[in-house]
KOLZA-217551 format. One line per 5 residues: number of its first residue (from 1); their letters; for each residue x, y, z of N, C-alpha, C. Coordinates in steps of 0.2 Angstrom, whole numbers, m for minus. Example, Ala and Ser with C-alpha at 12.3 -4.5 7.8 and 13.67 -1.06 7.14 Angstrom:
BEGIN
1) AS) 66/m28/39/62/m22/39/66/m16/39 ~ 64/m11/35/68/m5/36/64/0/39
***
This chain:
BEGIN
1) XXXXX) 610/880/487/612/875/491/606/872/496 ~ 607/866/496/601/862/500/601/864/508 ~ 596/867/510/596/869/517/589/866/520 ~ 591/860/524/586/856/527/582/860/532 ~ 586/864/536/583/868/542/577/873/540
6) XXXXX) 579/875/534/574/881/530/568/877/528 ~ 569/871/525/563/867/523/558/865/528 ~ 562/863/534/558/861/540/554/866/543 ~ 557/872/543/554/878/545/548/879/542 ~ 548/878/535/542/879/531/537/875/531
11) XXXXX) 537/870/534/532/865/535/526/868/539 ~ 520/868/536/514/872/539/508/866/541 ~ 504/867/544/499/862/545/500/858/551 ~ 495/852/551/495/848/557/502/844/558 ~ 506/845/562/512/841/564/511/834/565
16) XXXXX) 505/832/568/504/825/568/504/821/562 ~ 500/824/557/499/821/551/506/821/547 ~ 510/826/548/517/826/545/522/820/549 ~ 521/819/555/524/813/558/521/807/556 ~ 515/806/555/512/799/553/514/797/546
21) XXXXX) 515/803/541/517/801/535/524/800/534 ~ 528/803/539/536/802/537/536/795/541 ~ 533/793/546/534/786/549/532/780/544 ~ 526/781/541/524/777/535/529/776/529 ~ 532/782/527/536/782/522/542/778/524
26) XXXXX) 546/780/530/552/777/532/551/770/533 ~ 546/768/537/544/760/537/543/757/531 ~ 541/759/525/540/756/519/545/753/516 ~ 552/756/517/557/753/514/559/747/516 ~ 558/745/523/559/738/525/556/733/520
31) XXXXX) 548/733/521/545/728/517/545/728/510 ~ 546/734/507/548/734/499/554/730/498 ~ 560/733/501/566/730/500/565/723/501 ~ 563/720/506/562/712/508/559/709/501 ~ 553/713/500/548/709/494/552/710/487
36) XXXXX) 557/714/487/559/716/481/563/709/478 ~ 566/706/483/570/699/481/566/694/476 ~ 560/694/477/556/691/473/554/694/467 ~ 554/701/465/553/704/459/560/703/455 ~ 565/704/459/572/703/455/573/696/453
41) XXXXX) 570/691/457/571/684/454/567/683/448 ~ 560/686/447/556/686/442/560/689/436 ~ 562/695/437/565/698/431/572/695/429 ~ 574/692/433/581/687/431/587/691/432 ~ 588/696/435/593/700/436/597/700/443
46) XXXXX) 592/697/448/595/698/455/596/704/458 ~ 595/710/455/597/716/458/590/719/462 ~ 591/719/468/585/721/473/586/729/474 ~ 593/730/473/593/737/475/591/743/471 ~ 590/741/465/587/746/460/579/747/462
51) XXXXX) 576/742/464/568/742/467/568/746/473 ~ 573/746/478/573/751/484/574/759/482 ~ 579/759/477/580/767/475/575/768/470 ~ 572/765/466/565/767/463/560/769/468 ~ 558/765/473/554/766/479/555/773/483
56) XXXXX) 562/774/483/564/781/487/563/786/481 ~ 564/785/475/563/791/471/555/792/470 ~ 551/788/471/544/789/471/542/793/477 ~ 545/791/482/543/794/489/546/802/489 ~ 553/803/486/555/810/487/550/814/482
61) XXXXX) 549/812/476/544/816/471/538/817/475 ~ 536/811/479/529/813/482/529/817/487 ~ 534/817/491/534/822/496/536/829/494 ~ 539/830/488/540/837/485/533/839/482 ~ 529/834/480/522/836/478/518/839/484
66) XXXXX) 519/834/490/515/836/496/517/842/499 ~ 524/844/498/527/851/501/523/856/496 ~ 524/856/490/521/861/486/514/862/487 ~ 510/856/487/503/857/487/501/860/494 ~ 504/858/500/501/861/505/503/869/507
71) XXXXX) 507/871/502/508/879/502/503/883/498 ~ 498/879/495/493/882/491/487/884/496 ~ 484/889/496/478/890/500/472/886/498 ~ 469/883/503/465/878/500/459/881/496 ~ 457/887/496/451/888/493/453/889/485
76) XXXXX) 459/889/483/461/888/476/459/882/473 ~ 459/877/477/457/870/474/449/870/472 ~ 445/875/474/439/876/470/439/876/462 ~ 443/882/461/444/882/454/448/878/450 ~ 454/875/453/458/870/451/454/864/449
81) XXXXX) 449/862/453/445/856/451/441/857/445 ~ 439/862/444/434/864/437/439/864/432 ~ 445/865/433/450/865/427/452/858/425 ~ 454/855/431/457/848/430/452/842/429 ~ 445/843/430/440/839/429/440/837/421
86) XXXXX) 440/841/417/439/838/409/446/835/407 ~ 451/838/411/458/835/409/458/828/411 ~ 456/826/417/456/819/420/451/815/415 ~ 446/817/413/442/814/409/444/812/403 ~ 448/816/400/452/816/393/457/810/395
91) XXXXX) 461/811/400/465/805/402/463/799/402 ~ 456/798/406/454/792/407/451/789/400 ~ 449/793/396/447/791/389/453/788/385 ~ 458/791/385/464/790/383/467/783/385 ~ 466/782/391/469/776/395/464/770/393
96) XXXXX) 458/771/394/454/766/392/454/764/384 ~ 455/768/380/455/767/372/462/763/371 ~ 467/764/374/473/761/372/472/753/372 ~ 468/750/377/467/744/377/472/740/379 ~ 476/741/384/482/738/387/480/730/388
101) XXXXX) 483/726/387/482/719/389/488/716/392 ~ 487/712/398/492/710/402/491/702/403 ~ 494/697/400/492/690/400/485/688/398 ~ 483/691/392/476/690/390/471/694/393 ~ 472/697/398/467/701/402/467/708/401
106) XXXXX) 461/711/400/461/718/400/464/722/406 ~ 469/726/406/472/730/411/473/737/409 ~ 468/740/406/469/747/404/468/752/408 ~ 473/751/414/473/756/419/478/762/419 ~ 484/761/415/489/765/415/491/768/409
111) XXXXX) 494/774/408/497/776/402/504/778/404 ~ 507/778/399/514/779/400/516/787/400 ~ 520/789/405/522/797/404/527/798/399 ~ 526/802/395/531/804/389/538/806/393 ~ 543/803/389/550/804/390/552/802/397
116) XXXXX) 548/799/401/549/796/408/550/789/408 ~ 546/785/403/545/778/403/542/774/409 ~ 538/778/413/534/775/419/527/775/418 ~ 523/771/421/517/771/420/513/775/425 ~ 507/777/424/503/782/428/496/779/428
121) XXXXX) 493/778/434/486/776/434/482/781/435 ~ 479/783/429/474/789/429/468/789/434 ~ 466/784/435/460/783/440/461/786/446 ~ 467/786/450/469/788/456/469/796/456 ~ 471/799/451/471/806/450/464/808/449
126) XXXXX) 460/805/446/453/806/444/449/806/451 ~ 451/801/455/447/801/461/449/807/465 ~ 455/809/466/456/815/470/452/821/467 ~ 453/823/461/450/829/457/443/828/458 ~ 440/823/458/432/821/458/430/822/465
131) XXXXX) 433/820/470/431/823/477/432/830/479 ~ 437/833/476/438/841/477/431/844/474 ~ 430/841/468/424/845/463/418/844/468 ~ 417/838/470/410/837/473/410/841/479 ~ 415/841/483/415/846/489/414/853/487
136) XXXXX) 416/855/482/415/861/479/408/862/478 ~ 406/858/474/398/859/472/394/859/479 ~ 394/854/483/391/854/490/391/860/494 ~ 398/863/493/399/870/497/394/875/494 ~ 392/875/488/389/880/484/382/879/485
141) XXXXX) 380/874/487/372/872/487/370/872/495 ~ 375/873/499/374/872/507/368/876/508 ~ 364/874/512/358/878/515/353/881/509 ~ 354/878/503/349/880/498/345/874/496 ~ 338/875/495/333/870/493/335/869/485
146) XXXXX) 337/863/484/339/860/478/334/854/476 ~ 333/854/469/328/848/467/334/843/463 ~ 331/837/463/335/832/460/337/834/453 ~ 333/837/449/335/839/442/340/844/442 ~ 340/848/447/345/854/446/352/851/447
151) XXXXX) 353/845/451/359/842/453/362/837/448 ~ 358/836/443/359/830/439/365/833/434 ~ 365/838/431/371/839/426/377/842/430 ~ 376/847/435/383/849/438/386/844/443 ~ 382/840/446/385/835/450/385/828/448
156) XXXXX) 380/825/446/381/818/445/382/816/438 ~ 382/820/433/384/820/426/392/818/427 ~ 396/823/429/404/822/430/405/815/435 ~ 402/815/440/402/808/444/401/802/439 ~ 396/802/436/394/796/432/399/795/426
161) XXXXX) 401/801/423/406/800/417/413/797/419 ~ 415/800/425/421/797/428/421/790/430 ~ 416/788/433/414/781/435/414/776/429 ~ 411/779/424/409/774/418/416/773/415 ~ 420/777/415/427/777/412/432/773/416
166) XXXXX) 430/773/422/435/769/426/434/761/427 ~ 427/760/427/423/753/428/425/749/423 ~ 426/749/417/428/743/413/435/740/414 ~ 440/744/417/446/741/419/447/741/427 ~ 443/743/431/445/743/438/438/744/442
171) XXXXX) 435/738/443/429/739/447/429/742/454 ~ 435/738/458/436/740/464/437/748/466 ~ 441/751/461/442/758/462/436/762/461 ~ 432/759/456/426/762/455/420/762/461 ~ 420/756/463/416/755/469/418/760/476
176) XXXXX) 425/760/477/427/764/481/425/771/481 ~ 426/774/475/425/781/473/418/782/474 ~ 413/778/471/406/778/472/403/778/479 ~ 407/774/483/406/775/490/407/781/493 ~ 414/782/492/415/789/496/412/795/493
181) XXXXX) 409/796/487/406/801/484/399/801/488 ~ 396/796/489/389/794/492/390/797/499 ~ 396/795/503/397/797/510/398/804/510 ~ 402/808/505/402/814/506/397/819/504 ~ 393/816/500/386/820/499/381/820/505
186) XXXXX) 381/814/508/377/812/513/379/818/519 ~ 386/818/520/388/821/526/388/829/523 ~ 387/830/518/386/837/515/379/839/515 ~ 374/835/517/368/838/518/363/837/512 ~ 365/832/506/361/831/501/355/827/503
191) XXXXX) 350/829/500/343/825/502/343/818/501 ~ 341/815/507/342/807/508/337/804/502 ~ 332/807/500/326/804/495/330/804/489 ~ 334/809/487/338/809/480/345/804/481 ~ 347/804/486/353/799/487/350/791/485
196) XXXXX) 345/789/488/341/783/486/341/781/478 ~ 340/787/475/338/786/468/345/785/465 ~ 351/789/467/357/788/465/360/781/466 ~ 359/779/472/362/772/473/359/767/469 ~ 352/768/469/348/762/464/350/763/457
201) XXXXX) 352/769/454/354/770/448/361/767/447 ~ 365/767/452/372/765/452/372/758/451 ~ 368/755/455/366/746/455/364/745/449 ~ 359/748/446/356/746/439/362/747/433 ~ 366/752/433/371/754/428/376/748/428
206) XXXXX) 377/746/435/382/741/436/380/734/432 ~ 373/732/434/370/727/431/370/726/424 ~ 368/732/421/368/733/414/376/732/411 ~ 381/735/414/387/734/412/389/726/412 ~ 388/723/417/388/716/418/386/712/412
211) XXXXX) 379/713/411/375/710/406/378/711/398 ~ 380/717/398/383/719/391/390/716/389 ~ 394/716/395/401/712/395/400/704/395 ~ 395/701/396/393/694/396/390/693/388 ~ 386/698/386/384/698/379/389/699/374
216) XXXXX) 393/702/376/398/704/370/405/704/374 ~ 408/698/375/414/697/379/421/699/376 ~ 420/700/370/426/704/367/427/711/368 ~ 422/714/371/423/721/373/428/723/378 ~ 426/719/384/431/720/390/433/712/392
221) XXXXX) 438/710/388/441/703/390/443/701/397 ~ 439/696/400/441/693/406/439/697/412 ~ 437/703/412/436/708/418/431/705/422 ~ 425/705/419/419/703/423/419/696/426 ~ 421/692/421/423/685/424/427/685/430
226) XXXXX) 433/690/430/437/690/436/433/693/442 ~ 430/697/441/426/700/447/421/695/450 ~ 418/691/446/413/686/448/417/681/452 ~ 422/679/449/426/673/452/428/675/458 ~ 431/681/459/434/684/466/428/684/471
231) XXXXX) 422/686/470/417/687/474/415/679/476 ~ 414/675/471/412/668/472/417/664/476 ~ 423/665/475/429/662/480/428/664/486 ~ 427/671/487/426/673/494/421/670/498 ~ 415/670/494/408/668/498/408/661/499
236) XXXXX) 413/657/495/412/650/495/416/647/501 ~ 413/642/504/418/638/510/421/633/507 ~ 421/631/500/426/626/497/432/630/495 ~ 437/627/496/445/631/495/446/628/487 ~ 448/633/484/450/632/477/458/634/476
241) XXXXX) 462/629/477/468/630/477/472/634/472 ~ 469/634/466/471/638/460/468/645/461 ~ 462/646/462/459/652/462/461/656/468 ~ 462/653/473/463/656/480/471/657/481 ~ 475/656/477/482/655/478/485/661/482
246) XXXXX) 483/666/479/486/672/483/483/673/490 ~ 477/672/491/475/672/498/478/667/503 ~ 478/661/500/482/655/504/488/657/506 ~ 492/660/501/500/662/503/500/667/508 ~ 495/672/507/494/677/512/493/675/519
251) XXXXX) 488/670/519/486/668/525/492/663/529 ~ 496/660/525/502/657/528/507/661/530 ~ 507/667/526/513/672/529/510/675/536 ~ 504/677/536/501/679/543/502/674/548 ~ 501/668/547/500/662/551/507/662/554
256) XXXXX) 513/664/549/520/662/551/523/668/555 ~ 519/673/555/523/679/558/522/678/566 ~ 516/676/569/516/675/576/515/683/580 ~ 517/683/586/516/689/589/521/694/588 ~ 528/691/586/534/696/585/538/695/578
261) XXXXX) 534/691/574/537/691/567/544/686/566 ~ 545/685/560/551/681/559/557/687/559 ~ 557/693/558/562/698/558/562/701/550 ~ 564/707/550/565/711/544/568/707/538 ~ 566/706/533/569/703/527/569/696/527
266) XXXXX) 565/693/533/565/685/533/559/681/531 ~ 555/685/527/549/683/525/550/676/520 ~ 547/671/521/547/666/516/542/666/510 ~ 536/669/512/531/669/507/531/675/502 ~ 536/679/503/537/684/498/540/680/491
271) XXXXX) 543/674/492/545/671/486/540/667/483 ~ 534/667/485/529/664/482/522/668/481 ~ 522/673/484/516/678/484/516/683/479 ~ 512/682/474/511/688/469/509/695/472 ~ 513/700/469/511/706/471/513/707/479
276) XXXXX) 518/704/481/521/704/488/524/711/490 ~ 525/715/485/527/722/487/522/728/486 ~ 516/725/484/510/730/482/504/728/486 ~ 500/724/482/493/722/485/493/718/492 ~ 498/713/491/498/710/497/505/711/503
281) XXXXX) 506/717/502/513/719/506/510/718/514 ~ 504/719/516/502/719/523/504/712/525 ~ 503/706/521/504/699/523/512/699/524 ~ 516/702/521/523/702/521/524/705/529 ~ 522/712/529/523/714/536/522/711/541
286) XXXXX) 516/707/541/513/703/547/519/697/548 ~ 521/694/542/525/689/543/532/690/546 ~ 534/697/544/541/699/546/541/702/553 ~ 536/706/555/535/710/560/530/708/566 ~ 526/703/564/521/700/568/515/703/569
291) XXXXX) 512/701/574/505/705/577/506/712/579 ~ 512/713/583/513/719/585/515/725/580 ~ 519/722/575/519/727/569/513/729/565 ~ 509/723/564/504/724/560/499/729/565 ~ 498/728/571/494/732/574/497/740/575
296) XXXXX) 503/741/575/506/747/575/505/751/569 ~ 505/748/563/504/750/557/496/752/556 ~ 492/747/558/485/750/559/484/755/563 ~ 487/756/568/486/762/573/487/768/570 ~ 494/768/565/495/775/562/490/777/557
301) XXXXX) 486/772/554/481/774/549/475/777/553 ~ 474/773/559/468/775/563/470/783/567 ~ 476/784/568/477/790/570/478/795/564 ~ 479/794/559/479/798/553/471/800/552 ~ 467/795/553/460/796/552/457/801/558
306) XXXXX) 459/800/564/458/804/570/460/811/568 ~ 466/813/566/468/819/564/465/823/558 ~ 463/819/553/458/821/548/452/824/551 ~ 448/820/555/442/821/558/443/829/562 ~ 449/828/565/450/835/570/450/841/565
311) XXXXX) 454/840/560/455/845/555/448/847/551 ~ 444/842/550/438/844/547/433/847/552 ~ 434/845/557/429/848/563/430/857/564 ~ 438/857/564/439/864/566/440/869/560 ~ 439/867/554/439/870/548/434/876/548
316) XXXXX) 436/881/545/432/888/545/427/887/541 ~ 427/884/535/422/884/530/418/878/528 ~ 414/877/525/409/871/523/414/868/518 ~ 416/872/513/421/868/508/428/865/511 ~ 430/869/516/435/866/519/435/859/522
321) XXXXX) 428/859/526/427/853/530/426/847/525 ~ 422/848/519/420/844/515/426/841/511 ~ 431/846/510/437/844/506/442/840/510 ~ 443/841/516/447/836/520/443/829/520 ~ 437/829/522/434/822/522/435/819/515
326) XXXXX) 434/822/510/433/820/503/440/818/501 ~ 446/821/502/452/818/500/455/815/505 ~ 454/815/512/458/812/517/455/805/519 ~ 448/804/519/446/798/522/447/792/517 ~ 447/793/510/448/788/505/455/785/507
331) XXXXX) 460/789/510/467/786/511/465/780/516 ~ 463/782/522/462/777/527/457/771/524 ~ 452/772/521/448/768/519/451/762/514 ~ 456/765/510/459/760/505/465/756/509 ~ 467/759/515/472/756/519/468/750/522
336) XXXXX) 462/751/525/459/746/529/456/740/523 ~ 455/742/518/453/737/513/459/733/511 ~ 465/736/510/470/732/509/472/726/514 ~ 471/729/520/472/725/526/466/719/527 ~ 460/721/525/455/716/526/456/711/521
341) XXXXX) 459/713/514/460/707/509/465/703/511 ~ 471/705/514/476/700/516/474/696/521 ~ 469/697/526/467/693/530/460/689/528 ~ 458/690/523/452/687/520/446/689/523 ~ 445/696/525/439/699/527/436/701/521
346) XXXXX) 439/703/514/436/705/509/439/703/504 ~ 435/703/497/437/699/492/444/703/489 ~ 447/700/485/453/703/482/451/709/477 ~ 455/714/478/453/721/475/459/724/471 ~ 464/722/473/471/725/469/472/732/472
351) XXXXX) 469/734/478/470/741/481/478/740/485 ~ 482/746/485/487/745/488/487/748/495 ~ 493/748/499/493/751/505/496/757/505 ~ 492/762/506/495/770/504/502/771/508 ~ 506/774/504/512/776/507/517/771/508
356) XXXXX) 514/764/509/518/758/511/520/754/505 ~ 515/752/500/516/749/495/521/752/490 ~ 523/748/486/528/751/480/523/753/474 ~ 524/758/471/521/760/465/521/768/465 ~ 523/771/460/522/778/460/517/782/460
361) XXXXX) 511/780/457/505/783/456/502/783/463 ~ 501/777/466/498/777/472/502/782/478 ~ 508/782/478/511/787/482/511/794/480 ~ 511/796/475/510/803/471/503/805/473 ~ 498/801/472/491/804/474/490/804/481
366) XXXXX) 493/799/485/492/800/491/495/807/495 ~ 501/808/493/504/814/494/500/820/492 ~ 498/820/486/493/825/484/487/827/488 ~ 484/821/490/478/821/495/480/824/502 ~ 485/821/504/488/824/510/490/830/510
371) XXXXX) 493/832/504/495/840/504/488/845/504 ~ 483/842/501/477/846/502/474/847/509 ~ 475/841/513/472/842/521/477/846/523 ~ 483/845/523/488/850/527/487/857/525 ~ 485/858/518/483/866/516/478/869/521
376) XXXXX) 473/865/521/466/866/525/469/868/533 ~ 473/863/536/475/864/542/480/869/545 ~ 484/871/539/488/877/540/486/883/543 ~ 489/886/548/487/892/551/489/898/547 ~ 484/902/544/486/907/540/484/914/543
381) XXXXX) 486/920/539/484/926/542/476/927/543 ~ 474/930/548/468/931/549/464/934/544 ~ 467/939/540/463/943/535/463/938/529 ~ 467/933/527/466/927/523/460/923/524 ~ 460/921/531/455/917/533/448/920/532
386) XXXXX) 448/926/534/441/931/533/440/931/526 ~ 444/931/522/442/931/515/440/925/512 ~ 443/919/514/441/912/512/433/911/515 ~ 432/913/521/426/912/523/421/916/521 ~ 422/922/519/416/927/516/416/928/509
391) XXXXX) 421/926/505/421/926/498/418/920/494 ~ 413/920/492/410/915/488/411/915/481 ~ 414/920/478/415/920/471/421/916/469 ~ 420/912/463/424/908/461/430/912/457 ~ 437/911/458/442/913/456/442/912/449
396) XXXXX) 445/917/445/446/916/437/452/910/436 ~ 451/905/431/456/900/432/462/903/429 ~ 463/909/426/470/912/425/473/914/431 ~ 468/917/435/472/920/441/474/915/446 ~ 471/909/445/473/903/450/480/901/448
401) XXXXX) 480/900/442/487/897/439/493/901/440 ~ 491/909/439/496/913/440/498/914/447 ~ 494/913/452/495/914/458/499/907/462 ~ 497/902/458/499/895/462/505/892/459 ~ 507/895/452/513/892/449/519/895/450
***
């Protein structure tokens, strides 16, 4: 029998993060349901309730994942990252190979989950697993003198492979992951002279990919042209009504909101703005809840960042500190990018607003990352903490699976 009191009693870790996540999830129902009217109109059935139910099921599954993950002692994630990294690379290869095309454009970002009929964006899972893996490696070489050659295969080869498999279909996610990896290795004490080499190599690799895509346009239809046009439109002072359609509608929505907004469900631009329930949901939020609602939402994400920083500072091991930064900061960074796109401070990227936008994969992977952060923040038995601090030996993968499942 369902026992809510028992479940709440089992919540461990930072209570402020639990409260922030719950507030974001509860708030998300209002803009998602409001924007669902546009989706229902496009689908032609007028049924908005099913979008709300679908969003609710995504959140329920996400919170179940969060609850389960936060119960796992964080040092287990060291070994789990080694197990799951080859798996996510395989999933990325399968995703890229299927060559999904939407409206003539390459959109090979999703795979279908068997027997469920829902899409799953593999790059988001790869991002979380990769950050955990990088945190693990950095904790192993902490206070050691390493050469660039020594780090190439164990550190930069997996990073390069994951980024190379995501890049053809999703430049913005690739850029965010690369930036967060560079930030994490910098904070982890990786030599700056080697970081310069990696950044330069990344830029060269990107230019090489763009040239290859231009030389052989059939390999990745329309993707590079889309990236270039978005950057050009962002940098240009001239307004192109067709190219800037999304941004113009978002700006109209924001301007219509005023200080207090039009009220929940009263957005007008949701009927014209594509991706109003996902990529541009922040514009709908500003239109309906005004400047005050927008600032409150931003405050929640900044408070989440503050709590992540506190947890990282208090963590007892190097791995725990890097783990919290590696999986926690990208959530806030993605939220700020989504908001910046809506107000035209950043080119269109296609990044969702974590825990607020509709979309199962985004919600699930955000909950996975938050679950890991809460695992680190959970107060555990002193003997277990001592074991985590002193034990540098990697656990056997079979032992990890038997203890965590």
